[in-house]
C-alpha positions as CSV (number, residue, x, y, z in Angstrom):
1,X,-26.7,-37.5,-59.5
2,X,-27.5,-35.4,-62.5
3,X,-26.9,-32.2,-60.6
4,X,-23.5,-33.1,-59.1
5,X,-20.5,-31.6,-60.7
6,X,-16.7,-31.7,-61.0
7,X,-15.8,-28.1,-60.3
8,X,-13.8,-27.5,-57.1
9,X,-11.7,-24.9,-55.2
10,X,-9.4,-25.1,-52.2
11,X,-7.3,-23.1,-49.9
12,X,-4.4,-25.0,-48.3
13,X,-2.3,-23.6,-45.5
14,X,1.4,-24.3,-46.1
15,X,4.5,-23.9,-43.9
16,X,6.1,-20.5,-43.4
17,X,2.7,-18.8,-43.5
18,X,2.2,-19.4,-47.2
19,X,-1.1,-20.3,-48.7
20,X,-2.0,-22.4,-51.8
21,X,-5.1,-21.5,-53.7
22,X,-6.6,-24.0,-56.2
23,X,-9.4,-24.0,-58.7
24,X,-10.2,-26.9,-61.0
25,X,-12.8,-28.3,-63.4
26,X,-13.3,-32.0,-64.2
27,X,-14.7,-33.0,-67.6
28,X,-18.3,-34.0,-67.6
29,X,-21.0,-34.0,-64.9
30,X,-22.7,-36.4,-62.6
31,X,-21.2,-38.9,-60.2
32,X,-18.2,-39.9,-62.4
33,X,-17.1,-36.2,-62.5
34,X,-17.6,-35.8,-58.7
35,X,-15.7,-38.9,-58.0
36,X,-12.7,-37.8,-60.1
37,X,-12.9,-34.4,-58.5
38,X,-12.6,-35.9,-55.1
39,X,-9.6,-38.0,-56.1
40,X,-7.8,-35.0,-57.6
41,X,-8.5,-32.8,-54.6
42,X,-7.1,-35.4,-52.3
43,X,-4.0,-35.7,-54.5
44,X,-3.4,-32.0,-54.5
45,X,-3.7,-31.9,-50.7
46,X,-1.0,-34.5,-50.5
47,X,1.3,-33.0,-53.2
48,X,0.9,-29.5,-51.6
49,X,2.2,-31.0,-48.4
50,X,5.4,-31.9,-50.3
51,X,5.8,-28.1,-51.0
52,X,6.4,-28.6,-54.7
53,X,6.7,-25.8,-57.2
54,X,3.4,-25.2,-59.0
55,X,4.7,-26.5,-62.4
56,X,6.0,-29.7,-60.7
57,X,2.8,-30.2,-58.8
58,X,0.7,-30.0,-62.0
59,X,3.1,-32.4,-63.7
60,X,2.6,-35.1,-61.0
61,X,-1.1,-34.4,-61.0
62,X,-1.2,-34.9,-64.8
63,X,0.5,-38.3,-64.4
64,X,-2.3,-39.3,-62.0
65,X,-5.0,-38.2,-64.4
66,X,-3.4,-40.2,-67.2
67,X,-3.3,-43.3,-65.0
68,X,-7.0,-42.8,-64.1
69,X,-7.8,-42.6,-67.8
70,X,-5.8,-45.7,-68.5
71,X,-7.7,-47.6,-65.8
72,X,-11.1,-46.5,-67.0
73,X,-13.3,-48.6,-69.2
74,X,-12.4,-48.1,-72.9
75,X,-15.6,-46.2,-73.6
76,X,-15.0,-43.8,-70.7
77,X,-11.3,-42.9,-71.2
78,X,-12.1,-39.8,-73.3
79,X,-14.2,-38.5,-70.4
80,X,-11.4,-38.5,-67.8
81,X,-9.7,-35.1,-67.7
82,X,-9.6,-31.8,-65.9
83,X,-8.1,-28.3,-65.9
84,X,-6.5,-26.9,-62.8
85,X,-4.9,-23.6,-61.6
86,X,-2.5,-23.9,-58.7
87,X,-1.1,-20.8,-57.0
88,X,1.0,-20.2,-53.9
89,X,1.1,-16.8,-52.1
90,X,4.0,-15.9,-49.8
91,X,3.1,-13.1,-47.3
92,X,6.8,-12.5,-46.5
93,X,8.1,-11.9,-50.0
94,X,4.6,-10.8,-51.3
95,X,5.1,-13.0,-54.3
96,X,2.5,-15.2,-55.9
97,X,3.6,-18.2,-58.0
98,X,1.1,-19.9,-60.2
99,X,0.8,-22.5,-63.0
100,X,-2.1,-23.5,-65.1
101,X,-3.1,-26.8,-66.7
102,X,-5.5,-25.5,-69.4
103,X,-7.4,-23.4,-66.8
104,X,-8.4,-19.8,-67.2
105,X,-6.1,-17.2,-65.7
106,X,-6.7,-15.6,-62.3
107,X,-7.8,-12.0,-62.0
108,X,-5.9,-9.6,-59.7
109,X,-7.7,-6.7,-58.2
110,X,-5.2,-4.1,-56.8
111,X,-5.9,-1.9,-53.7
112,X,-6.5,1.1,-56.0
113,X,-9.5,-0.8,-57.6
114,X,-7.9,-1.6,-60.9
115,X,-8.3,-5.2,-62.1
116,X,-6.7,-7.3,-64.8
117,X,-6.3,-11.0,-65.8
118,X,-2.8,-12.2,-64.9
119,X,-0.8,-13.2,-67.9
120,X,0.3,-16.8,-67.6
121,X,1.4,-19.5,-70.0
122,X,-1.1,-22.3,-69.6
123,X,0.0,-25.8,-70.2
124,X,-2.2,-28.6,-71.5
125,X,-5.2,-30.0,-69.6
126,X,-4.3,-32.7,-67.1
127,X,-5.4,-35.6,-69.4
128,X,-2.8,-34.7,-72.0
129,X,1.0,-35.2,-71.8
130,X,4.2,-34.2,-73.6
131,X,4.1,-30.5,-72.8
132,X,5.7,-29.0,-69.7
133,X,4.0,-26.6,-67.4
134,X,5.4,-23.1,-66.6
135,X,5.4,-21.2,-63.3
136,X,4.7,-17.5,-63.4
137,X,5.6,-15.3,-60.4
138,X,4.1,-11.9,-59.8
139,X,4.4,-9.3,-57.0
140,X,1.2,-8.7,-55.1
141,X,0.4,-5.7,-53.0
142,X,-1.1,-6.2,-49.6
143,X,-4.8,-5.7,-49.7
144,X,-5.1,-7.0,-53.3
145,X,-7.8,-9.6,-54.2
146,X,-7.0,-12.7,-56.2
147,X,-9.9,-14.3,-58.0
148,X,-9.8,-17.9,-59.1
149,X,-12.8,-19.4,-61.0
150,X,-14.0,-22.1,-63.4
151,X,-15.1,-21.6,-67.0
152,X,-18.8,-21.8,-66.1
153,X,-18.5,-18.3,-64.7
154,X,-17.2,-16.8,-67.9
155,X,-18.7,-19.1,-70.5
156,X,-22.5,-18.7,-70.1
157,X,-25.3,-18.3,-72.6
158,X,-23.9,-16.9,-75.8
159,X,-20.6,-15.7,-74.2
160,X,-17.3,-17.3,-74.8
161,X,-14.2,-16.8,-72.6
162,X,-13.1,-13.9,-74.8
163,X,-16.2,-12.0,-73.8
164,X,-16.8,-13.4,-70.4
165,X,-13.3,-12.7,-68.9
166,X,-13.4,-8.9,-69.6
167,X,-16.9,-8.9,-68.0
168,X,-15.7,-10.7,-64.9
169,X,-12.7,-8.4,-64.7
170,X,-14.9,-5.3,-64.9
171,X,-17.3,-6.8,-62.3
172,X,-14.4,-7.5,-59.9
173,X,-13.2,-3.9,-60.2
174,X,-16.7,-2.7,-59.4
175,X,-17.6,-5.0,-56.5
176,X,-14.2,-5.5,-54.8
177,X,-13.8,-2.8,-52.2
178,X,-11.5,-2.8,-49.2
179,X,-14.4,-2.2,-46.8
180,X,-16.5,-5.0,-48.2
181,X,-16.4,-8.6,-47.0
182,X,-15.4,-11.1,-49.6
183,X,-18.5,-13.3,-49.1
184,X,-20.7,-10.3,-49.8
185,X,-18.6,-9.5,-52.8
186,X,-18.9,-13.1,-54.1
187,X,-22.6,-13.1,-53.9
188,X,-22.8,-9.8,-55.7
189,X,-20.5,-11.1,-58.5
190,X,-22.5,-14.3,-59.0
191,X,-25.8,-12.3,-59.1
192,X,-24.2,-10.0,-61.7
193,X,-22.7,-12.6,-63.9
194,X,-24.9,-15.7,-63.6
195,X,-27.5,-16.5,-66.2
196,X,-31.1,-17.3,-65.2
197,X,-30.7,-20.8,-66.6
198,X,-27.0,-21.7,-66.3
199,X,-25.7,-24.4,-68.7
200,X,-22.7,-25.3,-66.5
201,X,-21.7,-25.3,-62.9
202,X,-19.3,-22.5,-61.7
203,X,-16.9,-21.9,-58.8
204,X,-15.5,-18.7,-57.6
205,X,-12.7,-18.3,-55.0
206,X,-11.7,-14.8,-53.7
207,X,-8.7,-14.2,-51.4
208,X,-7.5,-10.9,-50.0
209,X,-3.8,-10.8,-49.5
210,X,-2.0,-9.8,-46.3
211,X,1.7,-9.2,-45.7
212,X,4.0,-10.0,-42.8
213,X,5.6,-6.7,-41.7
214,X,9.3,-6.4,-42.2
215,X,9.8,-5.9,-38.5
216,X,8.4,-9.4,-37.9
217,X,11.2,-11.1,-40.0
218,X,14.9,-11.4,-39.3
219,X,17.7,-12.9,-41.4
220,X,21.3,-13.9,-40.6
221,X,23.9,-15.4,-43.0
222,X,25.5,-18.5,-41.6
223,X,29.3,-18.7,-42.0
224,X,30.7,-22.1,-43.0
225,X,32.4,-22.5,-39.6
226,X,31.5,-24.7,-36.7
227,X,31.8,-21.7,-34.4
228,X,28.7,-20.3,-36.2
229,X,26.5,-22.5,-34.0
230,X,27.2,-20.5,-30.9
231,X,27.0,-17.2,-32.8
232,X,23.6,-18.3,-34.1
233,X,22.4,-18.9,-30.5
234,X,23.6,-15.4,-29.5
235,X,21.7,-13.9,-32.5
236,X,18.6,-15.8,-31.6
237,X,18.7,-14.6,-28.0
238,X,19.0,-11.0,-29.0
239,X,16.2,-11.3,-31.6
240,X,13.7,-13.1,-29.4
241,X,14.4,-10.7,-26.6
242,X,13.7,-7.8,-28.9
243,X,10.4,-9.5,-29.9
244,X,9.4,-10.2,-26.3
245,X,9.5,-14.0,-26.9
246,X,11.7,-14.9,-24.0
247,X,9.5,-17.9,-23.1
248,X,10.6,-19.5,-26.5
249,X,14.2,-18.8,-26.1
250,X,15.4,-22.1,-24.7
251,X,13.6,-24.3,-27.2
252,X,14.4,-22.0,-30.1
253,X,18.1,-22.1,-29.3
254,X,18.1,-25.9,-29.3
255,X,16.2,-26.1,-32.6
256,X,18.5,-23.6,-34.3
257,X,21.6,-25.3,-32.9
258,X,20.5,-28.6,-34.5
259,X,19.5,-27.1,-37.8
260,X,22.6,-24.9,-38.2
261,X,24.9,-27.8,-37.2
262,X,23.3,-30.0,-39.8
263,X,23.6,-27.3,-42.5
264,X,27.3,-26.8,-41.7
265,X,28.1,-30.5,-41.5
266,X,26.0,-31.8,-44.4
267,X,25.0,-28.8,-46.5
268,X,26.9,-26.4,-48.8
269,X,27.3,-22.6,-48.7
270,X,25.7,-20.1,-49.0
271,X,23.6,-20.8,-45.9
272,X,21.2,-18.5,-44.0
273,X,18.9,-18.5,-41.0
274,X,15.5,-16.7,-41.1
275,X,12.9,-16.1,-38.3
276,X,9.3,-15.2,-39.0
277,X,7.0,-14.0,-36.2
278,X,3.2,-14.3,-36.5
279,X,0.8,-16.6,-34.7
280,X,3.7,-19.0,-34.8
281,X,7.5,-18.6,-34.7
282,X,9.0,-20.0,-37.8
283,X,12.7,-20.9,-37.9
284,X,14.2,-21.7,-41.3
285,X,17.7,-22.8,-42.3
286,X,18.6,-22.8,-46.0
287,X,21.6,-24.2,-47.7
288,X,22.7,-25.0,-51.3
289,X,22.6,-28.8,-50.9
290,X,19.7,-30.9,-52.2
291,X,20.3,-33.7,-49.7
292,X,17.0,-34.8,-48.1
293,X,17.1,-34.9,-44.3
294,X,15.7,-37.9,-42.6
295,X,14.2,-38.4,-39.2
296,X,15.5,-41.7,-37.9
297,X,15.6,-43.7,-34.6
298,X,19.0,-43.5,-33.0
299,X,20.2,-46.5,-31.0
300,X,21.3,-46.1,-27.4
301,X,25.0,-46.3,-28.2
302,X,24.8,-43.9,-31.2
303,X,26.7,-40.6,-30.6
304,X,24.5,-38.7,-33.2
305,X,21.3,-39.0,-35.2
306,X,19.0,-37.3,-32.7
307,X,19.0,-33.8,-34.1
308,X,15.8,-33.9,-36.2
309,X,14.1,-36.0,-33.5
310,X,14.7,-33.1,-31.0
311,X,13.5,-30.6,-33.6
312,X,10.3,-32.6,-34.1
313,X,9.7,-32.9,-30.4
314,X,10.4,-29.3,-29.5
315,X,8.5,-27.6,-32.3
316,X,4.9,-27.8,-33.3
317,X,5.8,-29.3,-36.7
318,X,8.8,-29.3,-39.1
319,X,9.6,-30.2,-42.6
320,X,11.8,-29.6,-45.7
321,X,11.2,-28.0,-49.0
322,X,13.4,-27.9,-52.1
323,X,14.0,-25.0,-54.4
324,X,16.0,-24.4,-57.5
325,X,19.1,-23.6,-55.6
326,X,18.9,-25.8,-52.5
327,X,16.7,-26.7,-49.6
328,X,15.1,-25.1,-46.6
329,X,14.5,-27.0,-43.3
330,X,11.8,-25.2,-41.2
331,X,10.3,-25.6,-37.7
332,X,7.2,-24.0,-36.2
333,X,6.4,-23.2,-32.6
334,X,3.1,-21.8,-31.4
335,X,3.3,-18.4,-29.8
336,X,1.0,-18.5,-26.7
337,X,-1.6,-15.7,-26.5
338,X,-0.8,-14.5,-30.0
339,X,-3.6,-12.3,-31.4
């Protein structure tokens, strides 16, 4: 148990081809730290599935840590705490949103080989309260490398983070090359940065960004008119035929019909429809209302209430995420024989 630790990292696939990257460090060592780490990792997996903004996710995670501290024996409450960095990369917009709870900033290595620590505004560690977290959004070029890590990698021996972070940034610029696999890069970095007798455990997560080509996305503004449903079906037919996805035409028309109908009936303008083609076909309908859609069981005599049930049965999965200016309902369908 003395060798177990509380450092962790994670990569969580989100809807619409987005990816969440996580790095965290729990206070202390041994089994208590590992146990807390496991609980926090499970909580982040659950919160990420709700598609929360990074600052809101850390706020809810901080509430959990404070409850864990309150439930701990009085002599152990000061040992319940953690830092965490949560980022979400969107390969369609090529934006990366991130928030930090007392965690060191990520390092971005651009395709030209230059590297720098991302400027973020870190909030307090998860055991503290009273201060809000802030989301930072940056543009990321395709082929860039994002490096998330824990402080054990930059605070070793007689180095503090002020000395260790520049050294890590320089090492990333040296070792990260487009033709080099990331696992090989990671091993070279650890060999370069690690002390012979490390005082703390360390975690390193490297992710190379990709982008969805503009030709694989399509966007259509939805008029606030019931006639827009039939026009949306016509637009879908043209777009899927252009992409060679005629086998998904019938189901996609049904899914889009239901989502657009609900947006016109229950949502607020502006509204739009977006398609994304990758290994799955993503259909998204966005409107300015914050109303949460519900999947319910319609009775035999009900004339409505089956729309989302049809969406859930026809698509591989579906869901809803809320933004600052409304909500997006999405559905995914697997593209057969997709490379």
